[in-house]
C-alpha positions in Angstrom: 0.1 0.0 0.1 2.5 2.5 0.9 4.6 1.7 -2.7 1.3 2.1 -4.4 0.8 5.5 -2.5 4.4 6.7 -3.3 3.6 6.2 -7.0 0.5 7.8 -7.0 2.1 10.8 -5.4 4.9 10.9 -7.7 2.6 10.5 -10.7 0.4 13.7 -9.3 3.5 15.4 -8.7 5.2 15.2 -12.0 1.8 16.2 -13.7 1.8 19.2 -11.7 5.6 20.1 -12.4 4.9 19.5 -16.1 1.8 21.2 -16.5 3.5 24.3 -14.7 6.0 24.9 -17.1 3.7 26.7 -19.1 3.6 29.3 -16.4 7.4 30.1 -17.1 7.0 31.0 -20.5 5.6 34.6 -21.4 4.7 36.1 -24.3 7.8 36.8 -26.8 6.6 40.3 -27.3 7.2 40.8 -23.6 10.8 39.4 -23.6 13.8 41.7 -23.1 16.2 39.1 -24.0 16.2 35.6 -25.5 17.3 34.1 -22.3 14.9 35.9 -19.7 12.2 33.6 -18.2 9.9 36.6 -16.4 8.3 39.9 -17.6 10.5 42.6 -16.3 8.4 45.1 -14.1 5.3 43.4 -14.9 3.1 40.9 -13.2 3.9 37.3 -14.6 1.2 35.9 -17.0 -0.2 32.5 -16.5 -1.5 30.0 -19.1 -2.1 27.2 -17.5 -5.2 25.9 -15.5 -5.6 29.2 -13.7 -6.3 31.2 -16.8 -8.5 28.5 -18.1 -10.8 28.9 -14.9 -10.5 32.7 -15.2 -11.8 32.8 -18.7 -14.4 30.4 -17.7 -15.8 32.5 -14.5 -15.8 35.8 -16.8 -18.2 34.1 -19.4 -20.6 32.7 -17.0 -23.8 34.6 -16.0 -24.0 35.9 -12.5 -27.3 35.5 -10.6 -27.8 37.2 -7.2 -30.2 34.9 -5.6 -27.8 32.0 -5.9 -25.6 33.9 -3.6 -28.2 34.4 -0.8 -27.9 32.3 2.2 -25.2 31.4 5.0 -22.3 28.9 4.9 -22.4 25.1 6.1 -22.0 24.8 9.8 -19.6 21.8 9.2 -17.1 24.6 7.4 -16.8 26.4 10.6 -15.4 23.3 12.7 -11.4 23.6 12.8 -10.8 20.0 13.3 -13.0 17.7 11.6 -13.2 13.7 12.6 -10.5 12.6 9.9 -8.1 14.7 11.5 -9.3 14.4 15.0 -8.9 10.8 14.6 -5.3 10.8 13.3 -4.2 13.2 16.0 -5.6 10.9 18.7 -3.1 8.4 17.6 -1.0 7.1 20.5 2.1 8.0 18.3 1.0 11.3 17.3 2.4 14.4 19.6 0.1 15.8 22.0 -0.5 19.6 22.4 1.3 21.3 24.8 -1.0 24.6 25.7 0.7 27.8 25.4 2.0 29.0 28.8 3.9 32.1 29.9 6.9 29.8 30.7 7.1 28.3 27.5 6.7 31.7 25.9 9.5 33.2 28.0 11.9 30.0 27.2 11.5 30.2 23.4 11.5 34.2 23.2 14.7 34.4 25.4 16.6 31.7 23.4 15.9 33.5 20.3 16.9 36.7 21.8 20.2 35.0 23.1 21.1 33.3 19.8 20.6 36.6 18.0 23.0 38.6 20.5 25.5 35.5 20.1 25.5 36.0 16.5 26.1 39.6 16.8 29.0 38.9 19.1 30.7 37.1 16.1 31.0 33.9 18.6 32.5 31.1 16.7 33.3 33.0 13.6 36.9 33.1 12.2 38.7 36.3 13.2 41.8 37.6 14.0 45.3 35.6 14.1 43.2 32.1 13.5 42.1 33.9 10.3 45.7 34.7 8.8 46.6 31.0 9.5 43.3 29.5 8.2 44.2 26.1 6.0 42.4 27.6 3.0 45.0 30.3 2.4 47.8 27.8 1.3 47.6 26.1 -2.1 48.4 22.5 -1.9 50.9 21.1 -4.4 48.5 18.6 -6.4 49.7 16.7 -9.4 47.7 16.3 -12.1 45.3 13.4 -11.7 44.7 14.6 -8.4 45.7 13.2 -4.7 44.6 10.5 -2.5 41.9 11.6 0.0 42.9 9.6 3.5 41.8 10.5 7.1 44.8 12.4 7.7 44.8 14.4 4.5 40.9 14.9 4.0 38.8 16.4 1.2 38.3 20.1 1.5 35.4 21.8 0.8 34.6 25.8 0.6 31.1 26.8 1.1 29.6 30.2 -0.2 26.7 31.5 1.7 26.1 31.1 5.6 22.1 30.5 5.4 20.9 27.2 6.3 21.7 25.7 3.0 25.3 26.4 3.7 25.3 25.5 7.2 23.9 22.3 6.7 26.5 21.7 4.0 29.1 22.5 6.3 27.9 20.3 9.1 27.5 17.1 6.9 31.0 17.8 5.5 32.3 17.9 8.9 30.6 15.1 10.0 32.3 13.2 7.2 35.9 14.1 8.1 36.3 16.8 5.4 38.0 20.1 6.3 35.5 22.8 5.3 35.2 26.8 5.5 32.2 28.6 5.0 32.2 32.3 3.7 29.4 34.8 4.5 29.0 38.0 2.6 27.1 39.5 5.3 29.0 41.9 7.8 27.3 39.9 10.9 25.2 37.3 11.4 22.1 39.7 11.9 18.8 38.2 12.7 16.6 37.9 9.7 13.0 36.8 9.1 10.9 34.8 11.5 11.0 31.2 12.8 11.2 28.5 9.9 9.6 25.3 9.9 11.9 22.2 9.8 9.5 19.7 8.4 9.8 16.1 8.9 11.9 15.3 5.9 14.4 17.8 6.9 14.5 16.7 10.3 15.3 13.0 8.9 18.4 14.7 7.0 19.5 16.5 10.1 19.2 13.4 12.0 21.3 11.5 9.8 23.9 14.3 9.5 24.2 14.9 13.2 21.9 13.5 15.9 22.9 16.2 18.3 21.8 18.9 15.9 18.6 17.0 15.4 17.9 16.6 19.1 18.6 20.4 19.8 16.4 21.8 17.0 13.3 19.6 18.0 14.2 20.6 21.7 14.4 24.3 20.7 11.5 23.8 18.4 7.2 24.3 18.9 5.7 21.3 17.4 3.0 22.5 14.4 2.0 19.1 13.6 -0.2 18.5 16.5 -2.9 20.7 15.3 -5.0 21.1 11.6 -3.5 22.8 8.6 -5.6 23.9 5.7 -7.1 26.6 3.6 -9.8 29.3 4.2 -11.9 31.3 1.9 -11.1 34.8 2.9 -14.5 36.4 2.7 -17.9 35.3 1.9 -18.2 33.4 -1.4 -19.9 31.0 -3.5 -23.5 30.3 -4.2 -26.3 27.6 -4.1 -24.9 25.4 -7.1 -21.3 25.7 -6.1 -21.6 25.7 -2.5 -21.8 29.0 0.1 -18.9 30.0 2.2 -18.5 32.7 4.8 -15.8 34.4 5.6 -13.0 32.3 7.3 -14.8 29.3 6.2 -12.5 26.1 5.8 -12.1 24.8 2.2 -9.6 22.1 2.9 -8.2 21.0 6.3 -5.6 18.1 6.8 -3.0 17.1 9.3 0.8 16.6 8.7 1.5 14.2 11.3 -0.4 11.1 9.5 2.0 11.2 6.5 5.2 11.6 8.9 4.0 8.7 10.9 3.7 6.4 7.8 7.1 7.2 6.8 8.7 6.9 10.4 9.7 10.4 10.4 9.8 13.0 13.3 6.9 15.5 13.7 7.5 19.3 12.0 8.7 21.9 14.4 9.0 25.6 13.8 12.6 27.1 15.3 13.9 30.6 15.3 16.3 31.2 12.6 19.2 32.6 14.9 18.6 29.6 17.2 18.9 27.0 14.0 22.3 29.2 13.0 23.9 28.7 16.5 23.1 25.4 17.1 24.6 24.5 13.5 27.6 26.8 14.3 28.1 25.0 18.1 27.5 21.2 17.0 28.2 21.2 13.5 31.8 22.2 12.9 34.8 23.5 14.9 35.0 27.0 15.7 36.7 29.6 13.3 34.9 27.5 10.3 32.5 30.6 9.4 34.1 33.7 7.9 32.1 36.8 7.7 32.8 40.1 5.1 33.4 37.5 2.6 31.7 37.5 -0.7 33.1 35.2 -3.4 33.5 37.1 -6.5 34.9 34.5 -8.9 36.6 30.9 -9.0 38.8 29.0 -11.3 38.7 25.3 -11.8 42.3 24.1 -11.5 41.6 21.2 -13.6 42.7 17.4 -13.2 41.8 16.8 -9.6 43.9 19.9 -8.6 40.5 21.6 -6.9 39.3 25.2 -7.1 41.0 28.7 -6.7 38.6 31.1 -5.1 38.6 34.8 -5.2 37.1 36.9 -2.6 35.6 40.7 -3.4 38.6 42.0 -1.6 41.1 40.0 -3.2 41.6 37.4 -0.8 42.4 33.7 -2.5 41.1 30.7 -1.2 42.0 26.9 -2.3 39.7 23.6 -1.8 39.2 20.5 -3.5 35.2 21.4 -3.9 33.4 24.8 -3.9 29.5 24.7 -2.7 27.4 27.6 -3.9 24.9 28.0 -1.0 24.7 31.7 -1.7 20.9 32.1 -2.4 18.8 33.1 -5.2 20.9 35.6 -6.7 24.1 33.3 -6.4 27.3 34.7 -7.5 28.8 31.1 -7.7 25.7 30.2 -10.0 26.6 33.2 -12.2 30.0 32.1 -12.8 29.0 28.4 -13.0 26.5 29.2 -15.8 28.4 31.9 -17.6 25.4 34.4 -16.8 25.9 38.1 -17.8 27.4 40.6 -15.4 25.0 41.9 -12.8 23.3 38.1 -12.3 25.2 38.1 -9.0 23.2 40.2 -6.6 23.1 40.9 -2.9 20.9 38.1 -1.1 19.0 38.6 1.7 19.9 35.3 3.1 19.4 34.0 6.3 22.4 35.3 7.5 22.3 38.9 5.7 19.1 39.9 5.1 17.9 41.4 8.7 20.4 44.0 8.3 18.3 45.9 5.6 16.5 48.9 6.6 13.3 50.3 4.7 15.7 52.5 2.6 17.8 50.0 1.5 14.8 47.5 1.0 13.7 50.0 -1.6 16.7 50.2 -3.5 17.0 46.5 -3.4 13.4 46.2 -5.1 13.9 48.2 -7.9 17.6 46.5 -8.3 16.3 43.3 -8.2 14.1 43.7 -11.2 17.2 44.0 -13.5 19.2 41.4 -11.5 16.6 38.9 -12.0 16.2 39.6 -15.8 20.2 38.8 -16.1 20.1 35.8 -13.6 17.3 33.8 -15.5 14.8 34.1 -12.6 11.1 34.5 -13.0 9.2 36.9 -11.0 6.2 35.0 -9.5 3.7 38.1 -9.8 3.6 38.4 -6.0 4.9 41.1 -3.4 5.4 39.7 -0.1 4.6 41.4 3.3 5.9 39.6 6.2 6.2 40.0 10.1 6.3 38.0 13.2 3.9 39.4 15.4 4.1 38.7 19.5 0.2 37.8 19.6 -1.4 34.8 20.9 -3.3 34.1 17.9 -7.2 33.5 18.6 -7.3 30.1 17.3 -3.9 29.1 18.2 -4.9 25.7 20.2 -6.5 24.4 17.2 -4.6 25.8 14.0 -1.1 25.6 13.2 -1.3 27.2 9.6 -3.7 28.3 7.5 -4.0 30.4 4.5 -7.1 33.0 3.7 -7.7 33.0 0.1 -9.1 35.8 -2.2 -8.8 37.6 -5.4 -5.5 39.0 -6.3 -3.9 38.2 -2.8 -4.0 35.7 0.0 -2.8 35.7 3.8 -0.7 33.3 5.3 -0.5 32.7 9.0 1.5 29.9 10.9 2.5 29.3 14.8 5.8 30.8 15.3 6.3 29.4 18.9 6.6 31.7 22.1 2.9 33.0 21.6 4.2 34.6 18.3 2.4 34.3 14.9 4.3 34.4 11.3 2.5 35.7 8.7 3.1 36.7 4.8 0.6 39.0 3.1 1.1 38.1 -0.7 -0.4 40.5 -3.4 -0.3 40.2 -7.0 1.3 43.3 -8.5 4.2 44.2 -10.7 7.7 43.8 -9.6 9.8 46.4 -8.2 6.9 48.5 -6.4 8.1 50.1 -2.8 5.7 51.6 -0.4 5.3 55.1 0.4 7.8 56.7 2.7 6.5 57.8 6.5 4.8 61.0 6.9 3.6 63.1 9.6 0.2 62.4 8.3 0.7 58.6 7.7 3.4 57.5 9.8 2.9 53.8 9.0 2.5 53.5 5.3 2.6 49.5 5.0 0.1 49.0 8.1 -2.0 51.5 6.3 -2.1 49.5 3.2 -2.7 46.2 4.7 -5.5 47.1 6.7 -7.3 48.5 3.6 -6.1 45.1 1.4 -7.7 42.8 4.3 -10.6 45.2 5.8 -13.0 43.3 7.8 -15.7 45.9 8.3 -17.7 48.6 6.3 -17.2 48.2 2.6 -14.2 46.3 2.8 -11.1 46.0 0.2 -10.9 47.9 -3.1 -13.1 45.1 -4.6 -15.7 45.3 -1.9 -14.8 42.3 -0.4 -15.2 42.1 3.6 -12.4 39.9 5.1 -12.3 37.5 7.8 -11.1 39.3 10.7 -8.3 37.0 11.4 -5.6 38.5 9.0 -6.1 42.2 10.8 -5.9 40.3 14.3 -2.3 39.5 13.0 -1.5 42.8 11.1 -2.8 45.0 14.1 -0.6 43.1 16.2 2.8 44.2 14.4 4.6 47.1 14.0 5.5 49.2 11.1 9.2 48.5 11.8 8.8 44.7 11.9 7.1 44.3 8.5 9.2 43.6 5.6 8.4 43.7 2.1 10.2 41.8 -0.9 9.0 40.6 -4.2 9.2 36.9 -4.8 11.0 35.2 -7.5 11.5 31.5 -8.3 13.2 29.3 -11.2 11.8 27.2 -13.7 11.0 24.1 -12.1 12.6 21.8 -14.9 15.4 22.6 -17.1 15.3 25.3 -19.4 18.4 24.8 -21.7 19.6 22.5 -24.3 23.3 22.8 -23.2 24.2 19.0 -22.8 26.7 19.5 -19.9 23.9 21.2 -17.9 21.3 18.7 -18.8 23.9 16.1 -17.9 24.8 17.9 -14.5 22.4 20.9 -14.1 23.7 22.2 -10.9 27.6 21.3 -11.2 30.3 21.8 -13.5 34.0 20.4 -12.4 34.6 20.7 -8.6 31.8 23.3 -8.1 28.0 22.6 -7.2 24.8 24.4 -6.3 22.5 23.8 -3.5 19.5 25.3 -2.0 18.4 28.4 -3.4 20.9 29.2 -5.5 19.7 25.8 -7.2 16.3 25.9 -6.9 14.6 29.1 -5.3 10.6 28.0 -5.0 7.4 30.0 -3.7 7.0 29.4 0.2 3.5 27.8 0.0 4.7 24.3 0.9 7.2 25.7 3.3 9.9 23.3 1.9 12.6 25.9 0.7 14.8 25.4 3.6 13.9 21.7 3.9 14.7 21.0 0.4 18.1 23.1 0.8 18.7 20.8 3.8 18.1 17.5 1.9 20.5 19.0 -0.9 23.2 19.4 1.8 22.8 15.9 3.3 22.9 14.2 -0.3 25.9 16.6 -1.6 28.0 15.4 1.1 26.9 11.9 0.9 28.1 11.6 -2.5 31.4 13.8 -1.7 32.0 11.3 1.1 32.6 8.5 -1.4 35.6 10.4 -3.1 38.8 8.6 -2.7 41.0 10.5 -5.2 40.3 14.4 -5.9 40.1 13.7 -9.7 36.7 12.1 -8.7 35.0 15.2 -7.3 33.5 16.2 -10.5 31.7 13.0 -11.2 30.1 12.5 -7.9 29.0 16.2 -7.9 27.4 15.6 -11.0 25.7 12.5 -9.6 24.4 14.4 -6.7 22.8 17.0 -8.9 21.2 14.4 -11.2 19.6 12.5 -8.2 18.4 16.0 -6.7 16.8 17.8 -9.6 13.8 15.9 -10.4 12.8 15.5 -6.8 13.2 19.5 -6.4 11.7 20.3 -9.6 8.5 18.3 -8.8 8.4 20.4 -5.4 9.1 23.6 -7.4 6.3 22.9 -9.6 3.7 22.1 -6.7 4.8 25.3 -5.2 4.4 27.4 -8.1 1.1 25.6 -9.3 -0.5 26.1 -5.8 0.5 29.7 -5.9 -1.1 30.2 -9.4 -4.3 28.5 -8.3 -4.7 30.0 -4.5 -5.7 33.1 -5.8 -8.3 31.9 -8.1 -10.1 29.6 -5.4 -12.8 32.5 -4.9 -13.4 32.2 -8.5 -14.1 28.5 -8.4 -16.5 29.0 -5.6 -19.0 30.4 -7.7 -18.7 27.8 -10.5 -21.1 24.9 -10.3 -19.8 21.3 -10.4 -16.4 22.5 -11.0 -15.7 24.3 -7.5 -17.1 21.3 -5.6 -15.2 18.8 -7.7 -11.7 20.9 -7.3 -12.0 21.4 -3.5 -12.9 17.7 -3.5 -9.9 16.9 -5.4 -7.6 19.4 -3.4 -8.7 17.5 0.0 -8.1 14.0 -1.6 -4.6 14.9 -3.1 -3.2 16.7 0.0 -2.1 13.3 1.8 -0.4 12.1 -1.6 1.5 15.1 -1.7 2.8 14.9 1.8 3.6 11.7 1.2 5.9 12.6 -1.3 7.6 15.7 0.5 7.8 13.4 3.5 9.8 10.7 2.1 12.6 9.0 4.2 15.0 8.8 1.5 16.2 11.7 -0.8 
């Protein structure tokens, strides 16, 4: 049965991924260059199933009396019987109610981790930096050198976010020498907590059991409650189903598929805490060097490794280079021979928190041009995000929910410690920025969001009165804590006929990519960091087989081939989901098709989760 389920899940996933390739194609008249995948400065157009539904909805007649009445009482129940039965299993985690003690513990640990990062604890500085092993170029003959315990493989990692830290920890666990170069000037706190889902926890467990145990202990379990999709405002009709604002459309649990695969339950952990756990338990002090942006590299060939040049001219040498430097990866720019400007400043897990609003406005405009040169696709959405220090009104029953609407949707998830992390995704052109604060409007981001998700009066600009939960979280956030960025991703399947890239999509010679540098994806599935973690595990598993440095390119190519299919499928799911989320409200008024689509979404979720939560990758 388990094998059959995985087969079905894989088939569904491949179909989603293939169908979504159309959404990465734009009309030729809109293209700026032959290689560009996005429409610069404009909303990306989708020509897949979402567009078909839009066209169908516009052609149907609208009859007002069909929309009269109230939504079903069953759609207002947070935990339906099918979810309750799974959560009641003896092996399922049991909900620990919020308490002042736990809130203080989680918040204090996050605060301490941030302070430790700012103090550069564990970083490579001073005399140790001057004597670092990577400064000396080894004399390696053509044909490479034998890798031994006393003379292990050496690896340089670009990027100090989650992907880079996992690669470094995995490399050290396998006895390799590793150095991690982070471009930021400090490990400033960036973003809110991150979900470490069951599949990523398994990867960490295999890399280093202590890291796994520390992260689970530091985290808040989110698999002990319901997750799902809600309609943001009243929608539907007597033929397609009536829904009041905040009614459930789809509900599911994440623990069932995890238990089936023998995986641990998903937890949410603050990014600084994850960083400090990996820095403390993953590798020796002095492994991470900040203010170290890799500008270019040279493949020395024939098993002699790679020579790296930092932005300040510093040289570094190793047997392999891993580019984990984010969506605007400089390593990727060099690897694929992209135009100048394709490698931009990455708001990575280490760096992005240092941006103030003025810098963010400049970055938003610059990113439009960087994306064109980097062959990255604008998703069509700008995203506002914050971590609200607030106990949500539904916290004991709901861990993750999405309020769906036309042109926008609102995502919220338990951040642990009586905090809610939320994201407001709004469909609009790339490069947009918010007004600067004025005496008349000192909080322009809050002002906009209160209008976008208005819960009283005439509602938003389209007359939709939203469920008040969105404003509950928005109003609990400060203007300073709300960050905005446009969302970009990459084509889920290969968009090249280059034989070398088809054979080895993310590597060439002794250099490979992982994480967002290889496969940036939309945040809908919460799998960006999880897939980066899987990458780190698999990449080092392959490199650990190297017996002579001349074998490094072959094993990196093997890693690339193994990972590209799985990540392409998950990328396709994430992009397809993003496209369809803003069209759910349309489907609520289409007879037969709306109920059918909802039913199929509900039925498919266990198969999708089973595919995500595979114990091997």
